[in-house]
C-alpha distance (Angstrom), angle and dihedral (degrees) to the residues before:
residue distance angle dihedral
M1 . . .
F2 3.79 . .
K3 3.80 89.5 .
K4 3.80 87.6 67.5
F5 3.77 89.2 58.1
L6 3.81 89.1 52.9
Q7 3.78 91.8 49.4
L8 3.79 90.2 53.6
F9 3.79 94.2 43.2
A10 3.80 97.2 92.7
M11 3.79 94.0 47.9
G12 3.79 92.5 45.5
L13 3.78 95.1 50.7
F14 3.80 91.6 45.1
V15 3.81 91.1 54.9
I16 3.80 91.6 45.1
A17 3.79 92.1 49.7
I18 3.79 92.3 52.2
A19 3.80 93.4 45.6
A20 3.79 91.4 50.8
G21 3.78 93.5 44.7
C22 3.78 91.5 -118.7
F23 3.78 94.4 144.4
D24 3.78 90.7 55.2
S25 3.78 101.5 43.5
G26 3.81 120.4 -22.6
L27 3.81 95.2 70.3
R28 3.78 97.3 32.7
G29 3.79 109.1 101.2
P30 3.82 131.4 163.9
S31 3.79 91.0 -58.4
G32 3.80 93.4 55.4
A33 3.79 115.1 -156.4
E34 3.81 92.2 15.9
E35 3.79 88.4 75.2
I36 3.80 90.6 61.0
S37 3.79 89.7 54.3
A38 3.80 90.2 49.7
F39 3.80 90.6 52.6
E40 3.79 90.4 52.6
R41 3.80 90.9 49.8
V42 3.79 92.3 49.5
Q43 3.80 89.1 49.1
K44 3.80 90.6 51.1
M45 3.81 91.9 48.7
L46 3.80 92.2 54.2
M47 3.79 92.2 45.6
E48 3.79 92.3 52.6
L49 3.81 97.7 42.6
E50 3.80 108.9 118.4
N51 3.80 99.0 160.2
Y52 3.77 142.9 -19.7
R53 3.78 145.4 -159.2
A54 3.79 118.4 -147.6
I55 3.78 145.5 170.6
A56 3.79 107.2 -143.3
T57 3.79 143.7 162.9
V58 3.80 113.3 -128.7
E59 3.81 117.5 -160.6
Y60 3.79 124.4 -169.2
R61 3.81 114.3 -162.0
S62 3.79 128.9 -166.4
N63 3.76 139.5 153.5
K64 3.79 87.6 -86.1
G65 3.79 95.6 56.4
M66 3.78 141.2 -88.0
N67 3.81 134.8 -58.0
A68 3.80 119.4 -163.7
Y69 3.80 127.8 -165.0
E70 3.79 131.3 -172.5
T71 3.79 109.1 -138.5
V72 3.78 145.1 -178.9
Q73 3.79 110.4 -145.1
H74 3.80 133.6 -165.2
A75 3.80 119.9 179.4
K76 3.80 141.7 164.5
I77 3.79 127.1 -151.5
S78 3.83 87.1 -125.5
G79 3.81 90.5 67.3
E80 3.78 107.6 -94.7
Y81 3.79 116.9 126.9
R82 3.79 144.3 166.6
I83 3.79 126.5 -163.6
E84 3.79 124.9 -176.2
V85 3.81 122.1 -170.0
T86 3.81 112.3 -140.5
A87 3.83 99.1 174.6
P88 3.00 153.1 69.3
E89 3.77 94.9 45.8
H90 3.81 98.3 -124.1
V91 3.83 91.5 62.6
A92 3.81 99.7 29.0
G93 3.79 112.2 128.3
S94 3.79 95.2 35.5
V95 3.81 110.3 136.9
T96 3.80 128.6 -172.9
T97 3.79 120.2 -170.8
C98 3.79 134.4 -176.8
D99 3.79 121.5 -167.4
G100 3.79 91.6 -169.5
K101 3.81 93.6 -89.0
Q102 3.80 110.3 39.7
I103 3.79 133.2 34.3
F104 3.79 123.2 -146.5
Q105 3.79 133.6 -176.7
F106 3.77 126.7 -154.4
N107 3.81 132.6 -175.6
S108 3.79 119.7 178.5
R109 3.81 90.5 -160.6
V110 3.80 94.4 63.0
N111 3.81 111.1 80.6
G112 3.78 90.9 -35.2
S113 3.81 95.6 -69.8
V114 3.78 133.2 2.4
N115 3.80 129.4 -178.6
L116 3.78 117.7 -163.5
M117 3.78 129.2 -179.9
V118 3.80 105.9 -136.5
Q119 3.79 140.0 -178.8
E120 3.79 123.0 -105.7
T121 3.81 117.1 -106.9
P122 3.82 128.7 -166.8
E123 3.80 89.2 -129.9
R124 3.80 87.4 66.7
S125 3.81 105.0 29.9
E126 3.81 95.7 48.9
I127 3.81 94.5 59.1
F128 3.81 91.4 74.5
L129 3.79 121.2 92.6
T130 3.80 89.1 -136.7
S131 3.82 89.3 62.6
F132 3.79 91.0 51.0
I133 3.82 91.2 52.2
K134 3.81 91.3 52.4
N135 3.80 91.2 47.5
Y136 3.79 90.9 48.2
L137 3.79 92.8 51.7
Q138 3.78 93.1 48.1
S139 3.82 101.2 37.5
E140 3.78 119.1 114.4
E141 3.80 90.0 -152.6
I142 3.80 120.6 43.0
S143 3.78 135.6 149.8
V144 3.80 138.6 -161.2
S145 3.81 124.6 -156.7
V146 3.79 142.2 154.0
S147 3.79 125.9 -112.6
D148 3.82 116.1 -161.7
M149 3.80 101.2 -157.9
E150 3.77 132.2 173.8
E151 3.81 89.5 -106.6
G152 3.81 92.2 52.0
V153 3.79 143.4 -73.7
R154 3.80 116.4 -49.3
T155 3.77 133.1 -170.5
V156 3.80 110.4 -134.0
L157 3.81 120.2 -152.1
E158 3.80 122.1 -171.1
A159 3.80 129.9 -166.6
N160 3.78 139.6 164.9
V161 3.79 120.9 -101.2
P162 3.83 108.4 -130.2
G163 3.78 122.4 -124.1
E164 3.77 134.1 42.4
H165 3.79 98.9 -80.0
P166 3.84 107.5 150.1
Y167 3.80 94.0 -143.9
L168 3.83 102.2 36.5
S169 3.79 111.2 61.5
A170 3.82 110.5 131.6
A171 3.79 138.2 9.4
K172 3.80 134.6 -152.3
L173 3.78 126.1 -160.4
W174 3.82 122.9 -160.4
V175 3.84 114.5 -155.7
D176 3.80 121.7 -173.0
N177 3.79 109.6 -121.4
S178 3.81 93.7 -146.6
S179 3.80 102.4 46.0
L180 3.84 95.1 25.9
L181 3.80 88.0 -137.9
P182 3.81 126.1 131.0
V183 3.78 113.5 -103.0
Q184 3.80 103.5 -178.1
L185 3.79 141.4 -4.6
I186 3.82 118.0 -158.0
I187 3.79 125.9 -173.2
F188 3.80 118.5 -157.9
D189 3.78 133.6 -159.9
R190 3.80 125.0 -128.5
D191 3.81 91.0 -84.6
G192 3.79 93.0 53.5
A193 3.81 95.5 -106.0
E194 3.80 118.5 143.6
R195 3.80 109.5 -109.3
I196 3.82 106.2 163.7
L197 3.81 125.5 24.4
V198 3.79 122.5 -172.1
T199 3.81 113.4 -170.3
Y200 3.81 115.6 -170.4
H201 3.82 117.4 -143.5
V202 3.81 96.8 169.0
F203 3.80 124.4 17.1
E204 3.81 126.1 179.3
K205 3.79 118.5 -179.6
N206 3.79 129.9 -155.8
V207 3.79 96.2 6.6
E208 3.80 128.1 157.3
L209 3.81 108.3 -86.0
N210 3.79 120.1 -178.0
D211 3.80 117.5 -138.9
E212 3.82 88.5 -125.1
L213 3.81 88.5 72.6
F214 3.79 90.6 70.7
T215 3.80 98.1 49.0
L216 3.81 134.0 65.6
């Protein structure tokens, strides 16, 4: 069923861009028409994303402070994922996998090896790019803009996060216009404060992922 959403993605974004006037102004940066081409390339990249492997820093922010984790992520658009925490040291080795139906956690530092069946939480599921794509396709309110940063020009996509979570309301994805790779994903609360930041250091799309990655 989700494949149908992907098939309609190009048409949907084209209609949205016209309605919002993106082709006239919102996506036209210093390089003029080149920004339109970049938007089309970003759109194509998201449409064709089937899976990815990434090294990313995940930061959780609250009124009490910030916790940052270095992670290795594997995810499929069909819902399977695997995330391994590599730092800080006291949680390094923690692995969470989802085979599309069940979620398990493993930590080699706890009694040698422990497998636990756990419940899904938005704080975990929403950090994956595949979740953002699904939210973007299904959001009633989305936006597309261009950010001309010192590191380069990025296309910025914004979508609502479904549900009534008080701290996860909307998400923005920054995609580099040159490499067509995601740079950062930020999730905001209802007041517009940054709650979860995912910064990608390495991102490989549509790689060969064995099913064993998503099981323990």
